[in-house]
PyMOL CGO cylinders between C-alpha atoms (Angstrom):
from pymol import cmd
from pymol.cgo import CYLINDER

trace = [
    CYLINDER, 21.82, -10.53, 24.31, 20.25, -10.48, 20.87, 0.3, 1, 1, 1, 1, 1, 1,
    CYLINDER, 20.25, -10.48, 20.87, 20.14, -7.21, 18.94, 0.3, 1, 1, 1, 1, 1, 1,
    CYLINDER, 20.14, -7.21, 18.94, 16.91, -6.03, 17.33, 0.3, 1, 1, 1, 1, 1, 1,
    CYLINDER, 16.91, -6.03, 17.33, 18.27, -6.89, 13.89, 0.3, 1, 1, 1, 1, 1, 1,
    CYLINDER, 18.27, -6.89, 13.89, 19.31, -10.38, 15.02, 0.3, 1, 1, 1, 1, 1, 1,
    CYLINDER, 19.31, -10.38, 15.02, 15.86, -10.94, 16.53, 0.3, 1, 1, 1, 1, 1, 1,
    CYLINDER, 15.86, -10.94, 16.53, 14.22, -9.80, 13.29, 0.3, 1, 1, 1, 1, 1, 1,
    CYLINDER, 14.22, -9.80, 13.29, 16.45, -12.14, 11.24, 0.3, 1, 1, 1, 1, 1, 1,
    CYLINDER, 16.45, -12.14, 11.24, 15.71, -15.07, 13.57, 0.3, 1, 1, 1, 1, 1, 1,
    CYLINDER, 15.71, -15.07, 13.57, 11.97, -14.35, 13.38, 0.3, 1, 1, 1, 1, 1, 1,
    CYLINDER, 11.97, -14.35, 13.38, 12.11, -14.23, 9.58, 0.3, 1, 1, 1, 1, 1, 1,
    CYLINDER, 12.11, -14.23, 9.58, 14.20, -17.43, 9.33, 0.3, 1, 1, 1, 1, 1, 1,
    CYLINDER, 14.20, -17.43, 9.33, 11.93, -19.32, 11.69, 0.3, 1, 1, 1, 1, 1, 1,
    CYLINDER, 11.93, -19.32, 11.69, 8.84, -18.04, 9.89, 0.3, 1, 1, 1, 1, 1, 1,
    CYLINDER, 8.84, -18.04, 9.89, 10.18, -19.27, 6.55, 0.3, 1, 1, 1, 1, 1, 1,
    CYLINDER, 10.18, -19.27, 6.55, 11.30, -22.61, 7.99, 0.3, 1, 1, 1, 1, 1, 1,
    CYLINDER, 11.30, -22.61, 7.99, 8.08, -23.38, 9.85, 0.3, 1, 1, 1, 1, 1, 1,
    CYLINDER, 8.08, -23.38, 9.85, 6.02, -22.72, 6.73, 0.3, 1, 1, 1, 1, 1, 1,
    CYLINDER, 6.02, -22.72, 6.73, 8.17, -25.20, 4.82, 0.3, 1, 1, 1, 1, 1, 1,
    CYLINDER, 8.17, -25.20, 4.82, 6.82, -27.83, 7.22, 0.3, 1, 1, 1, 1, 1, 1,
    CYLINDER, 6.82, -27.83, 7.22, 3.47, -27.63, 5.40, 0.3, 1, 1, 1, 1, 1, 1,
    CYLINDER, 3.47, -27.63, 5.40, 5.16, -29.32, 2.42, 0.3, 1, 1, 1, 1, 1, 1,
    CYLINDER, 5.16, -29.32, 2.42, 5.11, -33.13, 2.86, 0.3, 1, 1, 1, 1, 1, 1,
    CYLINDER, 5.11, -33.13, 2.86, 7.79, -33.53, 0.20, 0.3, 1, 1, 1, 1, 1, 1,
    CYLINDER, 7.79, -33.53, 0.20, 10.12, -31.33, 2.23, 0.3, 1, 1, 1, 1, 1, 1,
    CYLINDER, 10.12, -31.33, 2.23, 9.33, -33.41, 5.32, 0.3, 1, 1, 1, 1, 1, 1,
    CYLINDER, 9.33, -33.41, 5.32, 10.16, -36.54, 3.34, 0.3, 1, 1, 1, 1, 1, 1,
    CYLINDER, 10.16, -36.54, 3.34, 13.45, -34.92, 2.30, 0.3, 1, 1, 1, 1, 1, 1,
    CYLINDER, 13.45, -34.92, 2.30, 14.31, -34.13, 5.94, 0.3, 1, 1, 1, 1, 1, 1,
    CYLINDER, 14.31, -34.13, 5.94, 13.41, -37.66, 7.02, 0.3, 1, 1, 1, 1, 1, 1,
    CYLINDER, 13.41, -37.66, 7.02, 15.42, -39.35, 4.28, 0.3, 1, 1, 1, 1, 1, 1,
    CYLINDER, 15.42, -39.35, 4.28, 18.49, -37.27, 5.16, 0.3, 1, 1, 1, 1, 1, 1,
    CYLINDER, 18.49, -37.27, 5.16, 18.19, -38.26, 8.83, 0.3, 1, 1, 1, 1, 1, 1,
    CYLINDER, 18.19, -38.26, 8.83, 17.38, -34.84, 10.28, 0.3, 1, 1, 1, 1, 1, 1,
    CYLINDER, 17.38, -34.84, 10.28, 14.22, -36.15, 11.93, 0.3, 1, 1, 1, 1, 1, 1,
    CYLINDER, 14.22, -36.15, 11.93, 16.29, -38.64, 13.96, 0.3, 1, 1, 1, 1, 1, 1,
    CYLINDER, 16.29, -38.64, 13.96, 18.72, -36.06, 15.35, 0.3, 1, 1, 1, 1, 1, 1,
    CYLINDER, 18.72, -36.06, 15.35, 18.00, -34.94, 18.92, 0.3, 1, 1, 1, 1, 1, 1,
    CYLINDER, 18.00, -34.94, 18.92, 19.04, -31.27, 18.33, 0.3, 1, 1, 1, 1, 1, 1,
    CYLINDER, 19.04, -31.27, 18.33, 16.66, -31.05, 15.37, 0.3, 1, 1, 1, 1, 1, 1,
    CYLINDER, 16.66, -31.05, 15.37, 13.83, -32.67, 17.34, 0.3, 1, 1, 1, 1, 1, 1,
    CYLINDER, 13.83, -32.67, 17.34, 14.45, -30.18, 20.14, 0.3, 1, 1, 1, 1, 1, 1,
    CYLINDER, 14.45, -30.18, 20.14, 14.31, -27.35, 17.61, 0.3, 1, 1, 1, 1, 1, 1,
    CYLINDER, 14.31, -27.35, 17.61, 10.93, -28.61, 16.40, 0.3, 1, 1, 1, 1, 1, 1,
    CYLINDER, 10.93, -28.61, 16.40, 9.71, -28.59, 20.00, 0.3, 1, 1, 1, 1, 1, 1,
    CYLINDER, 9.71, -28.59, 20.00, 11.04, -25.05, 20.45, 0.3, 1, 1, 1, 1, 1, 1,
    CYLINDER, 11.04, -25.05, 20.45, 9.06, -23.92, 17.37, 0.3, 1, 1, 1, 1, 1, 1,
    CYLINDER, 9.06, -23.92, 17.37, 5.75, -24.80, 19.04, 0.3, 1, 1, 1, 1, 1, 1,
    CYLINDER, 5.75, -24.80, 19.04, 5.56, -21.19, 20.22, 0.3, 1, 1, 1, 1, 1, 1,
    CYLINDER, 5.56, -21.19, 20.22, 4.32, -20.40, 16.69, 0.3, 1, 1, 1, 1, 1, 1,
    CYLINDER, 4.32, -20.40, 16.69, 0.96, -21.86, 17.72, 0.3, 1, 1, 1, 1, 1, 1,
    CYLINDER, 0.96, -21.86, 17.72, 0.38, -18.78, 19.88, 0.3, 1, 1, 1, 1, 1, 1,
    CYLINDER, 0.38, -18.78, 19.88, -1.99, -16.31, 18.15, 0.3, 1, 1, 1, 1, 1, 1,
    CYLINDER, -1.99, -16.31, 18.15, 0.54, -13.46, 18.35, 0.3, 1, 1, 1, 1, 1, 1,
    CYLINDER, 0.54, -13.46, 18.35, 2.88, -15.48, 16.11, 0.3, 1, 1, 1, 1, 1, 1,
    CYLINDER, 2.88, -15.48, 16.11, 0.41, -17.62, 14.13, 0.3, 1, 1, 1, 1, 1, 1,
    CYLINDER, 0.41, -17.62, 14.13, -1.12, -14.50, 12.59, 0.3, 1, 1, 1, 1, 1, 1,
    CYLINDER, -1.12, -14.50, 12.59, 2.03, -14.13, 10.45, 0.3, 1, 1, 1, 1, 1, 1,
    CYLINDER, 2.03, -14.13, 10.45, 1.69, -17.58, 8.85, 0.3, 1, 1, 1, 1, 1, 1,
    CYLINDER, 1.69, -17.58, 8.85, 0.59, -17.78, 5.25, 0.3, 1, 1, 1, 1, 1, 1,
    CYLINDER, 0.59, -17.78, 5.25, 0.28, -21.58, 5.42, 0.3, 1, 1, 1, 1, 1, 1,
    CYLINDER, 0.28, -21.58, 5.42, -1.29, -22.36, 8.82, 0.3, 1, 1, 1, 1, 1, 1,
    CYLINDER, -1.29, -22.36, 8.82, -1.37, -26.05, 7.95, 0.3, 1, 1, 1, 1, 1, 1,
    CYLINDER, -1.37, -26.05, 7.95, 2.30, -26.05, 8.93, 0.3, 1, 1, 1, 1, 1, 1,
    CYLINDER, 2.30, -26.05, 8.93, 1.22, -25.86, 12.58, 0.3, 1, 1, 1, 1, 1, 1,
    CYLINDER, 1.22, -25.86, 12.58, -0.59, -29.17, 12.26, 0.3, 1, 1, 1, 1, 1, 1,
    CYLINDER, -0.59, -29.17, 12.26, 2.50, -30.73, 10.72, 0.3, 1, 1, 1, 1, 1, 1,
    CYLINDER, 2.50, -30.73, 10.72, 4.67, -29.24, 13.46, 0.3, 1, 1, 1, 1, 1, 1,
    CYLINDER, 4.67, -29.24, 13.46, 2.39, -30.86, 16.02, 0.3, 1, 1, 1, 1, 1, 1,
    CYLINDER, 2.39, -30.86, 16.02, 2.62, -34.23, 14.26, 0.3, 1, 1, 1, 1, 1, 1,
    CYLINDER, 2.62, -34.23, 14.26, 6.41, -33.93, 14.07, 0.3, 1, 1, 1, 1, 1, 1,
    CYLINDER, 6.41, -33.93, 14.07, 6.50, -34.08, 17.86, 0.3, 1, 1, 1, 1, 1, 1,
    CYLINDER, 6.50, -34.08, 17.86, 5.67, -37.80, 17.55, 0.3, 1, 1, 1, 1, 1, 1,
    CYLINDER, 5.67, -37.80, 17.55, 8.46, -40.24, 16.79, 0.3, 1, 1, 1, 1, 1, 1,
    CYLINDER, 8.46, -40.24, 16.79, 6.17, -42.60, 14.88, 0.3, 1, 1, 1, 1, 1, 1,
    CYLINDER, 6.17, -42.60, 14.88, 5.16, -39.83, 12.47, 0.3, 1, 1, 1, 1, 1, 1,
    CYLINDER, 5.16, -39.83, 12.47, 8.80, -38.78, 11.97, 0.3, 1, 1, 1, 1, 1, 1,
    CYLINDER, 8.80, -38.78, 11.97, 9.75, -42.39, 11.15, 0.3, 1, 1, 1, 1, 1, 1,
    CYLINDER, 9.75, -42.39, 11.15, 6.89, -42.81, 8.67, 0.3, 1, 1, 1, 1, 1, 1,
    CYLINDER, 6.89, -42.81, 8.67, 7.96, -39.73, 6.71, 0.3, 1, 1, 1, 1, 1, 1,
    CYLINDER, 7.96, -39.73, 6.71, 10.98, -41.62, 5.37, 0.3, 1, 1, 1, 1, 1, 1,
    CYLINDER, 10.98, -41.62, 5.37, 8.51, -43.47, 3.15, 0.3, 1, 1, 1, 1, 1, 1,
    CYLINDER, 8.51, -43.47, 3.15, 7.77, -41.48, -0.01, 0.3, 1, 1, 1, 1, 1, 1,
    CYLINDER, 7.77, -41.48, -0.01, 4.28, -43.05, -0.12, 0.3, 1, 1, 1, 1, 1, 1,
    CYLINDER, 4.28, -43.05, -0.12, 3.51, -41.47, 3.25, 0.3, 1, 1, 1, 1, 1, 1,
    CYLINDER, 3.51, -41.47, 3.25, 4.50, -38.03, 1.96, 0.3, 1, 1, 1, 1, 1, 1,
    CYLINDER, 4.50, -38.03, 1.96, 2.45, -38.62, -1.21, 0.3, 1, 1, 1, 1, 1, 1,
    CYLINDER, 2.45, -38.62, -1.21, -0.59, -39.60, 0.86, 0.3, 1, 1, 1, 1, 1, 1,
    CYLINDER, -0.59, -39.60, 0.86, -0.29, -36.47, 3.03, 0.3, 1, 1, 1, 1, 1, 1,
    CYLINDER, -0.29, -36.47, 3.03, 0.12, -34.34, -0.09, 0.3, 1, 1, 1, 1, 1, 1,
    CYLINDER, 0.12, -34.34, -0.09, -3.03, -35.82, -1.64, 0.3, 1, 1, 1, 1, 1, 1,
    CYLINDER, -3.03, -35.82, -1.64, -5.00, -35.34, 1.59, 0.3, 1, 1, 1, 1, 1, 1,
    CYLINDER, -5.00, -35.34, 1.59, -3.92, -31.70, 1.77, 0.3, 1, 1, 1, 1, 1, 1,
    CYLINDER, -3.92, -31.70, 1.77, -5.04, -31.15, -1.80, 0.3, 1, 1, 1, 1, 1, 1,
    CYLINDER, -5.04, -31.15, -1.80, -8.42, -32.74, -1.10, 0.3, 1, 1, 1, 1, 1, 1,
    CYLINDER, -8.42, -32.74, -1.10, -8.81, -30.61, 2.03, 0.3, 1, 1, 1, 1, 1, 1,
    CYLINDER, -8.81, -30.61, 2.03, -8.00, -27.40, 0.17, 0.3, 1, 1, 1, 1, 1, 1,
    CYLINDER, -8.00, -27.40, 0.17, -10.36, -28.28, -2.68, 0.3, 1, 1, 1, 1, 1, 1,
    CYLINDER, -10.36, -28.28, -2.68, -13.18, -29.04, -0.25, 0.3, 1, 1, 1, 1, 1, 1,
    CYLINDER, -13.18, -29.04, -0.25, -12.47, -25.86, 1.71, 0.3, 1, 1, 1, 1, 1, 1,
    CYLINDER, -12.47, -25.86, 1.71, -12.45, -23.74, -1.46, 0.3, 1, 1, 1, 1, 1, 1,
    CYLINDER, -12.45, -23.74, -1.46, -15.74, -25.21, -2.72, 0.3, 1, 1, 1, 1, 1, 1,
    CYLINDER, -15.74, -25.21, -2.72, -17.38, -24.86, 0.69, 0.3, 1, 1, 1, 1, 1, 1,
    CYLINDER, -17.38, -24.86, 0.69, -16.16, -21.28, 1.05, 0.3, 1, 1, 1, 1, 1, 1,
    CYLINDER, -16.16, -21.28, 1.05, -17.45, -20.39, -2.44, 0.3, 1, 1, 1, 1, 1, 1,
    CYLINDER, -17.45, -20.39, -2.44, -20.87, -21.87, -1.63, 0.3, 1, 1, 1, 1, 1, 1,
    CYLINDER, -20.87, -21.87, -1.63, -21.03, -19.94, 1.65, 0.3, 1, 1, 1, 1, 1, 1,
    CYLINDER, -21.03, -19.94, 1.65, -20.06, -16.70, -0.07, 0.3, 1, 1, 1, 1, 1, 1,
    CYLINDER, -20.06, -16.70, -0.07, -22.70, -17.26, -2.77, 0.3, 1, 1, 1, 1, 1, 1,
    CYLINDER, -22.70, -17.26, -2.77, -25.38, -17.98, -0.17, 0.3, 1, 1, 1, 1, 1, 1,
    CYLINDER, -25.38, -17.98, -0.17, -24.45, -14.85, 1.75, 0.3, 1, 1, 1, 1, 1, 1,
    CYLINDER, -24.45, -14.85, 1.75, -24.56, -12.74, -1.43, 0.3, 1, 1, 1, 1, 1, 1,
    CYLINDER, -24.56, -12.74, -1.43, -27.99, -14.16, -2.29, 0.3, 1, 1, 1, 1, 1, 1,
    CYLINDER, -27.99, -14.16, -2.29, -29.21, -13.48, 1.23, 0.3, 1, 1, 1, 1, 1, 1,
    CYLINDER, -29.21, -13.48, 1.23, -28.07, -9.88, 1.03, 0.3, 1, 1, 1, 1, 1, 1,
    CYLINDER, -28.07, -9.88, 1.03, -29.81, -9.38, -2.33, 0.3, 1, 1, 1, 1, 1, 1,
    CYLINDER, -29.81, -9.38, -2.33, -33.20, -10.55, -1.05, 0.3, 1, 1, 1, 1, 1, 1,
    CYLINDER, -33.20, -10.55, -1.05, -35.51, -7.77, 0.21, 0.3, 1, 1, 1, 1, 1, 1,
    CYLINDER, -35.51, -7.77, 0.21, -35.91, -7.61, 3.96, 0.3, 1, 1, 1, 1, 1, 1,
    CYLINDER, -35.91, -7.61, 3.96, -39.24, -9.10, 5.03, 0.3, 1, 1, 1, 1, 1, 1,
    CYLINDER, -39.24, -9.10, 5.03, -40.95, -8.06, 8.24, 0.3, 1, 1, 1, 1, 1, 1,
    CYLINDER, -40.95, -8.06, 8.24, -40.70, -10.59, 11.05, 0.3, 1, 1, 1, 1, 1, 1,
    CYLINDER, -40.70, -10.59, 11.05, -43.62, -12.99, 11.37, 0.3, 1, 1, 1, 1, 1, 1,
    CYLINDER, -43.62, -12.99, 11.37, -45.82, -12.77, 14.41, 0.3, 1, 1, 1, 1, 1, 1,
    CYLINDER, -45.82, -12.77, 14.41, -48.90, -11.19, 15.83, 0.3, 1, 1, 1, 1, 1, 1,
    CYLINDER, -48.90, -11.19, 15.83, -47.95, -7.61, 14.97, 0.3, 1, 1, 1, 1, 1, 1,
    CYLINDER, -47.95, -7.61, 14.97, -50.99, -5.48, 14.31, 0.3, 1, 1, 1, 1, 1, 1,
    CYLINDER, -50.99, -5.48, 14.31, -51.00, -2.33, 12.24, 0.3, 1, 1, 1, 1, 1, 1,
    CYLINDER, -51.00, -2.33, 12.24, -51.98, 0.81, 14.13, 0.3, 1, 1, 1, 1, 1, 1,
]
cmd.load_cgo(trace, "trace")
């Protein structure tokens, strides 16, 4: 039976590890060292899928790691990560995604701020003054 302190340490360790999976260069490192071919490690990655549950995912600072964890369930993806060009491509795609997301979020926030600054106009229709 695991003590409360052991459970807290395991939670913290798994939280730190799973977030490292968002880094394609780290995945390339794991692949080049053969970890992604070892059955115990692959089983561990499968075990970590519980982090996709909302009660655990809410603790993630880098939720993109969940997508990588999902992809790591596939042997073909794990094999491709040995190639540094694959890791570089993923890294570039992540950067493009984050840039697009940031720009889109900024535009949405600006539009919302502009909307809130405009005076409220009465609804259009056949309303008659009494």
